[in-house]
PANU-275787 format. One record per residue (C-alpha): residue number from 0; residue in three letters; chain; x, y, z. Coordinates in steps of 0.5 Angstrom, whole numbers, plus 2048, in hexadecimal, padded with zeros to 3 digits. Layout:
REM PANU-275787
+-----+-----+----+-----+-----+-----+
:   i :  aa : ch :  c1 :  c2 :  c3 :
+-----+-----+----+-----+-----+-----+
: NUM : ala :  A :   X :   Y :   Z :
...
+-----+-----+----+-----+-----+-----+
//
This chain:
REM PANU-275787
+-----+-----+----+-----+-----+-----+
:   i :  aa : ch :  c1 :  c2 :  c3 :
+-----+-----+----+-----+-----+-----+
:   0 : met :  A : 864 : 86E : 74A :
:   1 : lys :  A : 869 : 86D : 744 :
:   2 : gln :  A : 863 : 86F : 73F :
:   3 : phe :  A : 862 : 875 : 743 :
:   4 : ser :  A : 869 : 878 : 744 :
:   5 : met :  A : 869 : 877 : 73C :
:   6 : ile :  A : 863 : 87B : 73B :
:   7 : leu :  A : 866 : 881 : 740 :
:   8 : ser :  A : 86C : 881 : 73C :
:   9 : ala :  A : 868 : 882 : 736 :
:  10 : val :  A : 864 : 888 : 739 :
:  11 : thr :  A : 86A : 88B : 73C :
:  12 : leu :  A : 86E : 88A : 735 :
:  13 : cys :  A : 868 : 88E : 731 :
:  14 : leu :  A : 868 : 893 : 737 :
:  15 : ala :  A : 86F : 894 : 736 :
:  16 : thr :  A : 86E : 894 : 72E :
:  17 : gly :  A : 869 : 899 : 72F :
:  18 : phe :  A : 86C : 89E : 733 :
:  19 : thr :  A : 872 : 89E : 72E :
:  20 : ala :  A : 86E : 89F : 728 :
:  21 : ala :  A : 86B : 8A5 : 72C :
:  22 : gly :  A : 872 : 8A7 : 72E :
:  23 : gln :  A : 874 : 8A7 : 726 :
:  24 : gly :  A : 86F : 8AC : 724 :
:  25 : ile :  A : 86A : 8A7 : 721 :
:  26 : lys :  A : 864 : 8AA : 71E :
:  27 : met :  A : 85E : 8A8 : 71F :
:  28 : pro :  A : 857 : 8AA : 71C :
:  29 : ala :  A : 853 : 8AE : 721 :
:  30 : pro :  A : 84C : 8AB : 724 :
:  31 : ser :  A : 849 : 8B2 : 723 :
:  32 : pro :  A : 84D : 8B5 : 71D :
:  33 : thr :  A : 84D : 8BD : 71D :
:  34 : gln :  A : 84A : 8C1 : 717 :
:  35 : thr :  A : 84A : 8C8 : 715 :
:  36 : ile :  A : 845 : 8CB : 711 :
:  37 : lys :  A : 845 : 8D1 : 70D :
:  38 : gln :  A : 83F : 8D5 : 70A :
:  39 : asp :  A : 840 : 8DB : 706 :
:  40 : phe :  A : 83A : 8DF : 708 :
:  41 : ala :  A : 838 : 8E7 : 707 :
:  42 : leu :  A : 83E : 8EB : 706 :
:  43 : ser :  A : 843 : 8E6 : 70A :
:  44 : ala :  A : 842 : 8DF : 70D :
:  45 : val :  A : 840 : 8DA : 713 :
:  46 : glu :  A : 845 : 8D5 : 715 :
:  47 : val :  A : 844 : 8CF : 71A :
:  48 : thr :  A : 849 : 8CA : 71D :
:  49 : tyr :  A : 846 : 8C5 : 721 :
:  50 : ser :  A : 847 : 8BD : 722 :
:  51 : arg :  A : 842 : 8B8 : 720 :
:  52 : pro :  A : 840 : 8B2 : 725 :
:  53 : ala :  A : 83C : 8AC : 722 :
:  54 : met :  A : 836 : 8A9 : 725 :
:  55 : lys :  A : 83A : 8A2 : 725 :
:  56 : his :  A : 833 : 89E : 726 :
:  57 : arg :  A : 832 : 8A3 : 72C :
:  58 : thr :  A : 82C : 8A7 : 72E :
:  59 : val :  A : 82E : 8AE : 72D :
:  60 : met :  A : 829 : 8B4 : 72F :
:  61 : gly :  A : 827 : 8B3 : 737 :
:  62 : asp :  A : 82D : 8AE : 738 :
:  63 : leu :  A : 834 : 8AF : 735 :
:  64 : val :  A : 832 : 8B6 : 734 :
:  65 : pro :  A : 82D : 8B8 : 73B :
:  66 : tyr :  A : 827 : 8BC : 73A :
:  67 : gly :  A : 828 : 8C3 : 73E :
:  68 : lys :  A : 82F : 8C3 : 73F :
:  69 : leu :  A : 835 : 8C7 : 73B :
:  70 : trp :  A : 838 : 8C3 : 735 :
:  71 : arg :  A : 83E : 8C5 : 732 :
:  72 : thr :  A : 83A : 8C4 : 72B :
:  73 : gly :  A : 83F : 8BE : 729 :
:  74 : ala :  A : 845 : 8BB : 72C :
:  75 : asn :  A : 84B : 8BD : 72E :
:  76 : gly :  A : 84D : 8C4 : 72F :
:  77 : ala :  A : 848 : 8CA : 72F :
:  78 : thr :  A : 844 : 8CA : 728 :
:  79 : arg :  A : 846 : 8D1 : 725 :
:  80 : ile :  A : 842 : 8D6 : 720 :
:  81 : lys :  A : 845 : 8DC : 71D :
:  82 : phe :  A : 841 : 8E1 : 719 :
:  83 : gly :  A : 845 : 8E6 : 714 :
:  84 : glu :  A : 840 : 8EB : 715 :
:  85 : asp :  A : 83A : 8ED : 71A :
:  86 : val :  A : 834 : 8E9 : 719 :
:  87 : lys :  A : 82E : 8E7 : 71D :
:  88 : leu :  A : 82C : 8E0 : 720 :
:  89 : asn :  A : 825 : 8DF : 720 :
:  90 : gly :  A : 824 : 8E6 : 720 :
:  91 : gln :  A : 829 : 8E7 : 726 :
:  92 : pro :  A : 82F : 8EC : 724 :
:  93 : val :  A : 836 : 8E9 : 724 :
:  94 : ala :  A : 83D : 8ED : 723 :
:  95 : ala :  A : 842 : 8EA : 71E :
:  96 : gly :  A : 847 : 8E6 : 721 :
:  97 : glu :  A : 848 : 8DF : 724 :
:  98 : tyr :  A : 844 : 8DB : 729 :
:  99 : ala :  A : 843 : 8D4 : 72D :
: 100 : leu :  A : 83D : 8D1 : 72B :
: 101 : tyr :  A : 839 : 8CE : 730 :
: 102 : thr :  A : 832 : 8CB : 731 :
: 103 : val :  A : 82D : 8C9 : 736 :
: 104 : pro :  A : 829 : 8C3 : 733 :
: 105 : ser :  A : 822 : 8C1 : 735 :
: 106 : gln :  A : 81C : 8BE : 731 :
: 107 : asn :  A : 818 : 8C4 : 730 :
: 108 : gly :  A : 81D : 8C9 : 72E :
: 109 : trp :  A : 825 : 8CA : 72F :
: 110 : glu :  A : 829 : 8D0 : 732 :
: 111 : ile :  A : 82E : 8D3 : 72D :
: 112 : val :  A : 834 : 8D6 : 731 :
: 113 : leu :  A : 83A : 8DA : 72E :
: 114 : asn :  A : 83F : 8DB : 733 :
: 115 : lys :  A : 846 : 8DE : 734 :
: 116 : gly :  A : 84A : 8D8 : 736 :
: 117 : leu :  A : 84D : 8D6 : 730 :
: 118 : lys :  A : 853 : 8D2 : 734 :
: 119 : asn :  A : 84E : 8CE : 737 :
: 120 : trp :  A : 84E : 8C6 : 737 :
: 121 : gly :  A : 847 : 8C4 : 736 :
: 122 : ile :  A : 843 : 8C7 : 73C :
: 123 : asp :  A : 84A : 8C7 : 740 :
: 124 : gly :  A : 84B : 8CF : 741 :
: 125 : tyr :  A : 844 : 8D1 : 73F :
: 126 : lys :  A : 842 : 8D7 : 743 :
: 127 : lys :  A : 83B : 8DA : 742 :
: 128 : glu :  A : 83D : 8E1 : 743 :
: 129 : asp :  A : 841 : 8E0 : 73D :
: 130 : asp :  A : 83B : 8DF : 739 :
: 131 : val :  A : 83A : 8E4 : 733 :
: 132 : leu :  A : 833 : 8E1 : 731 :
: 133 : arg :  A : 82E : 8DC : 733 :
: 134 : phe :  A : 827 : 8DB : 730 :
: 135 : glu :  A : 822 : 8D5 : 72F :
: 136 : thr :  A : 821 : 8D2 : 728 :
: 137 : glu :  A : 81C : 8CD : 725 :
: 138 : val :  A : 81E : 8C5 : 724 :
: 139 : asp :  A : 81B : 8C1 : 71F :
: 140 : glu :  A : 81B : 8B9 : 71E :
: 141 : leu :  A : 81F : 8B6 : 718 :
: 142 : pro :  A : 81B : 8B0 : 714 :
: 143 : phe :  A : 822 : 8AD : 714 :
: 144 : pro :  A : 828 : 8AC : 719 :
: 145 : ile :  A : 82F : 8B0 : 718 :
: 146 : glu :  A : 834 : 8AC : 71A :
: 147 : ser :  A : 83A : 8B1 : 71B :
: 148 : phe :  A : 838 : 8B8 : 71F :
: 149 : met :  A : 838 : 8BD : 719 :
: 150 : ile :  A : 838 : 8C5 : 718 :
: 151 : leu :  A : 836 : 8C7 : 712 :
: 152 : phe :  A : 833 : 8CD : 70E :
: 153 : glu :  A : 82D : 8CD : 70A :
: 154 : asn :  A : 829 : 8D2 : 706 :
: 155 : val :  A : 82E : 8D7 : 705 :
: 156 : gln :  A : 82C : 8DD : 702 :
: 157 : pro :  A : 82F : 8E4 : 701 :
: 158 : thr :  A : 82D : 8E6 : 708 :
: 159 : ser :  A : 82B : 8E0 : 70C :
: 160 : met :  A : 82C : 8D9 : 70D :
: 161 : thr :  A : 82A : 8D3 : 712 :
: 162 : met :  A : 830 : 8D0 : 716 :
: 163 : met :  A : 82D : 8C9 : 718 :
: 164 : leu :  A : 830 : 8C4 : 71E :
: 165 : ala :  A : 82E : 8BD : 71C :
: 166 : trp :  A : 82F : 8B7 : 720 :
: 167 : glu :  A : 82B : 8B0 : 721 :
: 168 : lys :  A : 824 : 8B2 : 71F :
: 169 : thr :  A : 824 : 8BA : 721 :
: 170 : leu :  A : 825 : 8C0 : 71D :
: 171 : val :  A : 826 : 8C7 : 720 :
: 172 : pro :  A : 826 : 8CD : 71B :
: 173 : val :  A : 829 : 8D3 : 71D :
: 174 : gln :  A : 827 : 8D9 : 718 :
: 175 : ile :  A : 82D : 8DE : 716 :
: 176 : thr :  A : 82C : 8E4 : 713 :
: 177 : ala :  A : 830 : 8EA : 711 :
: 178 : asp :  A : 82F : 8F2 : 70F :
: 179 : ile :  A : 833 : 8F3 : 709 :
: 180 : asp :  A : 82F : 8F8 : 705 :
: 181 : gly :  A : 832 : 8FE : 708 :
: 182 : lys :  A : 839 : 8FC : 707 :
: 183 : val :  A : 838 : 8F9 : 700 :
: 184 : met :  A : 834 : 900 : 6FE :
: 185 : ala :  A : 83A : 904 : 701 :
: 186 : gln :  A : 83F : 900 : 6FC :
: 187 : leu :  A : 83B : 901 : 6F6 :
: 188 : asp :  A : 83A : 908 : 6F7 :
: 189 : ser :  A : 841 : 909 : 6F8 :
: 190 : ala :  A : 843 : 905 : 6F2 :
: 191 : met :  A : 83E : 908 : 6EE :
: 192 : lys :  A : 843 : 90F : 6EF :
: 193 : thr :  A : 849 : 90B : 6EC :
: 194 : asp :  A : 84B : 90A : 6E5 :
: 195 : lys :  A : 849 : 903 : 6E5 :
: 196 : lys :  A : 842 : 903 : 6E7 :
: 197 : pro :  A : 83F : 8FC : 6E9 :
: 198 : tyr :  A : 839 : 8FC : 6E4 :
: 199 : phe :  A : 837 : 8F5 : 6E4 :
: 200 : gln :  A : 838 : 8F4 : 6EC :
: 201 : ala :  A : 834 : 8FA : 6ED :
: 202 : ala :  A : 82E : 8F7 : 6E8 :
: 203 : ser :  A : 82F : 8F0 : 6EC :
: 204 : tyr :  A : 82E : 8F3 : 6F3 :
: 205 : tyr :  A : 828 : 8F8 : 6F1 :
: 206 : tyr :  A : 825 : 8F2 : 6ED :
: 207 : glu :  A : 826 : 8ED : 6F3 :
: 208 : thr :  A : 824 : 8F2 : 6F9 :
: 209 : gly :  A : 81E : 8F4 : 6F5 :
: 210 : arg :  A : 820 : 8FB : 6F4 :
: 211 : asp :  A : 81E : 900 : 6EF :
: 212 : leu :  A : 81E : 8FC : 6E9 :
: 213 : lys :  A : 81E : 902 : 6E4 :
: 214 : gln :  A : 825 : 904 : 6E7 :
: 215 : ala :  A : 827 : 8FC : 6E7 :
: 216 : leu :  A : 825 : 8FC : 6DF :
: 217 : ser :  A : 82A : 903 : 6DE :
: 218 : phe :  A : 82F : 8FF : 6E2 :
: 219 : ala :  A : 82E : 8F9 : 6DD :
: 220 : asp :  A : 82E : 8FD : 6D7 :
: 221 : ala :  A : 835 : 900 : 6D9 :
: 222 : ala :  A : 838 : 8FA : 6DB :
: 223 : thr :  A : 836 : 8F7 : 6D4 :
: 224 : lys :  A : 839 : 8FD : 6D0 :
: 225 : ala :  A : 83F : 8FC : 6D4 :
: 226 : ser :  A : 83F : 8F4 : 6D3 :
: 227 : pro :  A : 83B : 8F3 : 6CC :
: 228 : asp :  A : 83D : 8EC : 6CC :
: 229 : ala :  A : 83B : 8EA : 6D3 :
: 230 : phe :  A : 835 : 8E5 : 6D3 :
: 231 : trp :  A : 835 : 8E5 : 6DA :
: 232 : val :  A : 834 : 8EC : 6DA :
: 233 : met :  A : 82E : 8EC : 6D5 :
: 234 : his :  A : 82B : 8E7 : 6D9 :
: 235 : leu :  A : 82A : 8EB : 6DF :
: 236 : lys :  A : 828 : 8F1 : 6DB :
: 237 : ala :  A : 822 : 8EC : 6D8 :
: 238 : lys :  A : 820 : 8EA : 6DF :
: 239 : ile :  A : 820 : 8F1 : 6E1 :
: 240 : gln :  A : 81B : 8F3 : 6DB :
: 241 : ala :  A : 817 : 8ED : 6DD :
: 242 : arg :  A : 816 : 8EF : 6E4 :
: 243 : met :  A : 814 : 8F6 : 6E1 :
: 244 : gly :  A : 80F : 8F3 : 6DD :
: 245 : asp :  A : 812 : 8F4 : 6D6 :
: 246 : lys :  A : 811 : 8ED : 6D3 :
: 247 : ala :  A : 813 : 8EF : 6CC :
: 248 : gly :  A : 819 : 8F3 : 6CE :
: 249 : ala :  A : 81B : 8ED : 6D3 :
: 250 : lys :  A : 81A : 8E8 : 6CD :
: 251 : ala :  A : 81E : 8EC : 6C8 :
: 252 : thr :  A : 824 : 8ED : 6CD :
: 253 : ala :  A : 824 : 8E5 : 6CF :
: 254 : gln :  A : 824 : 8E3 : 6C8 :
: 255 : gln :  A : 82B : 8E8 : 6C8 :
: 256 : ser :  A : 82D : 8E4 : 6CE :
: 257 : ile :  A : 82C : 8DD : 6CA :
: 258 : ala :  A : 830 : 8DF : 6C4 :
: 259 : leu :  A : 836 : 8E2 : 6C8 :
: 260 : ala :  A : 836 : 8DC : 6CD :
: 261 : lys :  A : 836 : 8D7 : 6C7 :
: 262 : lys :  A : 83B : 8DB : 6C4 :
: 263 : ala :  A : 83F : 8DA : 6CA :
: 264 : asn :  A : 83D : 8D2 : 6CB :
: 265 : asn :  A : 839 : 8D3 : 6D1 :
: 266 : ala :  A : 833 : 8CF : 6D1 :
: 267 : asp :  A : 831 : 8D1 : 6D8 :
: 268 : tyr :  A : 830 : 8D8 : 6D7 :
: 269 : val :  A : 82C : 8D5 : 6D0 :
: 270 : ala :  A : 828 : 8D1 : 6D5 :
: 271 : leu :  A : 827 : 8D7 : 6DA :
: 272 : asn :  A : 824 : 8DC : 6D4 :
: 273 : glu :  A : 820 : 8D7 : 6D1 :
: 274 : lys :  A : 81D : 8D5 : 6D8 :
: 275 : leu :  A : 81C : 8DD : 6D9 :
: 276 : ile :  A : 818 : 8DE : 6D2 :
: 277 : ala :  A : 814 : 8D8 : 6D3 :
: 278 : asn :  A : 811 : 8DB : 6DA :
: 279 : leu :  A : 810 : 8E2 : 6D7 :
+-----+-----+----+-----+-----+-----+
//
């Protein structure tokens, strides 16, 4: 009986100490820490804020995360996703803005849900009438387990990238695309009417988007005249010539770029030009 009283006293002391520590504002690590990931994309950025629960030797899909039920897509408060401009998710249009990101997991595919409930705590407060978008996407199996739930961006291109939701051995890809061509061309056309014409940017955009290569070369020529020591401009001109089938011209321009790059002690562009010449 005496031993029991001693144990009870010790437990009471621990509890009292714990409450006192909490009252004193002791900072403890979060079991599902928050992460904000921001990816520059198209002409703006996509930003996601979410909490990252861990497996901790538990079965996740179909158990901790039930199939066929709305999931907060993380832990704690509703996951938030912000688009800096109008985009498309798996071909579905989404206006620029911030949304709560929900999902409905299943074994054969997931539903992705964008909702207006930014103040929701998880799924508490969720209203279906606040859905902005709901669509199905595929699900893949990973060859290895992911311990902590993660959201990441992969294969980031000027107008497309893949957002990936990954946990345990489940991977859910969502394609994000943006139509920026009209905006970029409008900016270039407007800038070409000013005294400081963006010849290099114009040549780069024409080359990267497969536009009129003669016009791209004209822009590149103007850019090299404006900046005769710019080895990176000369390299772009060589690439344009190579794509046009002018191997001799591309080789000569690449050699000029090599000389300028060596003068500037830039080994990277020396290597890029040597590789271009080797592939002609």
